[in-house]
C-alpha positions in Angstrom: 0.0 0.0 0.0 1.2 3.5 -0.8 0.8 6.0 2.0 1.4 9.7 1.1 2.0 12.2 3.8 1.1 15.7 2.7 2.3 18.8 4.6 1.5 22.5 4.3 3.1 24.6 7.0 4.2 22.9 10.2 2.8 21.6 13.4 4.4 19.3 15.9 2.7 16.3 14.5 4.1 17.0 11.1 7.6 16.1 12.3 7.0 12.4 12.7 3.8 11.7 10.8 5.8 10.0 8.0 7.9 8.0 10.5 5.6 6.8 13.2 4.1 3.9 11.3 7.5 2.4 10.3 9.8 3.4 13.1 12.4 0.7 12.2 12.0 0.9 8.4 11.2 -2.8 8.2 7.5 -2.9 7.4 6.7 -4.9 4.3 3.1 -3.8 3.8 3.5 -0.1 3.3 5.6 2.4 1.3 5.6 6.0 2.4 6.2 9.2 0.3 6.1 12.8 1.5 5.0 16.0 -0.3 5.6 19.2 1.5 5.4 23.0 0.9 7.7 23.7 3.8 6.7 26.4 6.2 4.3 28.1 3.8 0.6 27.2 3.5 -0.9 29.7 1.1 -3.4 28.6 -1.7 -0.5 28.5 -4.2 1.4 26.0 -2.0 -1.8 24.1 -1.5 -2.3 23.7 -5.2 1.3 22.4 -5.5 0.9 19.9 -2.7 -2.5 18.7 -4.0 -1.3 18.1 -7.5 1.8 16.1 -6.4 -0.2 14.0 -4.0 -2.8 13.0 -6.6 -0.1 12.2 -9.1 1.3 9.6 -6.8 -2.0 7.7 -6.7 -2.0 6.9 -2.9 -4.0 4.3 -1.1 -4.2 6.6 1.9 -3.3 10.3 2.4 -2.3 11.8 5.8 -2.5 15.6 5.5 -0.8 17.6 8.3 -1.3 21.3 8.5 -1.8 24.1 11.0 -5.4 25.5 11.1 -7.2 23.3 8.6 -9.8 26.0 8.4 -7.4 28.5 6.6 -7.8 29.0 2.8 -4.7 27.0 1.8 -5.6 23.9 3.8 -9.2 24.1 2.7 -8.0 23.8 -0.9 -6.1 20.6 -0.1 -9.0 19.1 1.7 -11.3 20.0 -1.2 -8.8 18.3 -3.6 -8.9 15.1 -1.5 -12.7 15.0 -1.4 -14.0 11.4 -1.4 -10.5 9.9 -1.1 -9.2 7.9 1.8 -7.5 10.7 3.7 -7.0 11.8 7.3 -6.4 15.4 8.2 -4.1 15.9 11.2 -4.3 19.4 12.6 -4.5 21.6 15.7 -7.0 23.3 18.0 -8.0 26.1 15.5 -8.8 23.3 13.0 -11.9 22.3 15.1 -13.7 25.1 13.1 -13.2 23.0 10.0 -14.6 19.8 11.4 -17.9 19.9 9.5 -16.1 20.9 6.3 -13.8 18.0 6.6 -16.6 15.5 7.3 -18.7 16.8 4.4 -15.7 16.0 2.0 -15.7 12.4 3.3 -12.3 12.7 5.1 -11.3 11.6 8.6 -9.4 13.8 11.1 -7.3 13.8 14.2 -7.4 17.3 15.7 -4.9 17.8 18.6 -5.6 20.8 20.7 -2.2 20.5 22.4 -0.3 20.8 19.1 0.3 24.5 19.8 1.1 27.3 17.5 4.6 28.6 17.7 5.4 32.2 18.8 6.2 33.5 15.3 7.2 37.1 16.1 10.4 38.2 14.2 11.8 39.8 17.3 11.6 36.5 19.2 11.7 33.6 16.8 14.9 32.6 15.0 15.8 29.1 13.6 17.3 28.0 16.9 14.2 29.0 18.9 12.0 27.3 16.3 14.0 24.1 16.7 13.8 24.2 20.5 10.0 24.8 20.4 9.5 21.9 18.0 11.6 19.6 20.1 9.5 20.5 23.2 6.1 20.1 21.4 7.1 16.7 20.0 8.2 15.6 23.4 4.8 16.7 24.8 2.9 14.9 22.0 4.8 11.7 22.6 4.7 11.8 26.3 1.0 12.6 26.6 -0.1 9.7 24.4 -0.9 11.7 21.2 1.7 9.9 19.1 0.4 6.5 20.1 -3.2 7.5 19.5 -2.2 8.4 16.0 -0.3 5.1 15.6 -3.4 3.2 16.7 -6.0 5.2 14.7 -4.0 5.3 11.5 -3.2 1.6 12.0 -6.9 0.8 12.1 -7.4 2.7 8.8 -4.5 0.7 7.1 -5.9 -2.6 8.5 -9.3 -1.7 7.1 -7.7 -1.1 3.6 -6.2 -4.6 3.7 -9.6 -6.1 4.5 -11.6 -4.0 2.0 -13.2 -2.0 4.8 -13.4 1.8 5.3 -12.3 3.3 8.7 -11.5 6.9 9.0 -11.0 8.4 12.5 -12.9 11.5 13.5 -11.4 12.6 16.7 -10.9 15.8 18.6 -8.1 14.9 21.0 -8.8 15.9 24.6 -6.3 15.5 27.5 -8.2 12.5 28.7 -8.2 10.8 25.3 -4.5 11.4 24.8 -3.4 10.2 28.2 -5.6 7.1 27.9 -3.3 6.0 25.1 -0.1 6.7 27.1 -1.3 4.0 29.5 0.9 5.1 32.4 0.6 2.8 35.4 1.8 5.4 38.0 -0.7 8.0 39.2 1.9 10.8 39.3 3.0 10.0 35.8 -0.7 10.2 34.6 -1.2 13.4 36.4 2.0 14.9 34.9 0.9 13.9 31.4 -2.6 15.5 31.9 -1.1 18.7 33.2 1.4 18.8 30.3 -1.3 18.4 27.7 -3.4 21.2 29.2 -0.4 23.4 29.5 0.3 22.9 25.8 -3.2 23.9 25.0 -2.7 27.2 26.9 0.6 27.7 25.0 -1.3 27.7 21.8 -3.7 30.3 23.1 -0.9 32.5 24.3 0.9 32.4 21.0 -2.3 33.2 19.1 -2.6 36.2 21.4 1.0 37.2 21.0 1.0 36.8 17.2 -2.4 38.2 16.2 -4.0 40.3 18.9 -1.3 42.2 20.8 0.1 45.2 18.9 2.6 46.5 21.5 6.0 44.9 20.9 6.8 44.9 24.6 3.6 43.0 25.2 3.6 40.5 22.4 7.3 39.7 22.8 6.8 38.9 26.5 3.7 36.9 25.6 5.3 34.6 23.2 8.4 34.2 25.4 6.1 33.2 28.3 4.4 30.6 26.0 7.6 29.0 25.0 8.7 28.8 28.6 5.4 27.1 29.5 6.0 24.6 26.8 9.4 23.9 28.1 7.9 23.2 31.5 5.3 20.9 29.9 8.0 18.9 28.2 9.8 18.5 31.5 6.6 17.1 33.0 6.3 14.3 30.5 10.0 13.5 30.6 9.5 13.0 34.4 6.4 10.9 33.7 8.3 8.5 31.4 11.2 8.4 33.9 8.9 7.3 36.7 7.6 4.5 34.5 11.1 3.5 33.4 12.2 3.3 37.1 9.3 0.9 37.8 9.9 -1.0 34.6 6.3 -0.4 33.5 6.8 1.9 30.5 4.6 0.7 27.6 6.3 0.3 24.2 4.2 -0.5 21.1 6.6 -1.3 18.2 5.3 -2.5 14.8 5.9 -6.0 13.4 7.0 -6.3 9.8 3.5 -7.1 8.7 2.1 -3.9 10.4 0.7 -5.4 13.5 1.1 -3.3 16.7 3.0 -5.3 19.4 3.2 -4.5 23.1 5.6 -4.8 25.9 6.3 -3.1 29.3 9.3 -4.9 30.8 12.5 -3.5 29.3 14.1 -6.9 28.7 11.1 -8.8 27.5 10.2 -9.3 23.8 7.2 -7.5 22.3 4.2 -9.7 21.4 
């Protein structure tokens, strides 16, 4: 099966969407290709991405974008109408939920996949990289990455069986942490708090980038948002460390045929 990952702009989920289904590069049942417009997500970039995706003739499309309700992303969604495709996006994309459903697509909308503090006075390539490292750690440590693994895995399994399954999920803190499957109560609490903090980071950065006009205010606002995300990343790092120390950290690798295996003890084999 050919899986095409399409990207316009960037969110944290974009960073691993093409990797999380074949983490060891040994699956025999899928091939993955990526079409991206980089950081831009205008209608022109959307046209480019849509054209290249359709030329590849994919069995399944995963489309990652910030704010799926924006003009560029809406063009990609329209181009994918009626195809087996899943939109992966952020909190602002919830406004596009009905639009996506009406086009027959699935979606995984992650409220904690926060917007970056994109003010020129604050954001340089190094700060951008640090932010993305932190947001990815939060998405992994709160269970979002495993939720995507499981839900997209169901879609791929359905394709093999001639069935149609497209997830339509707005990811809450509770839904995410359920997939992390932490055994320790403090680890679960850390993950819940980190997810909710990341949601607030997104709101702060929207305020700092689009609402505040005074440089002294918007620079401090986005700086505060990035610091909160750093703290959220530290919380999930601690959560995983707690589980590692108790030898209860869940791991869910793929088998070569695409099945999701499970293990908790470090030295046991997955099954």
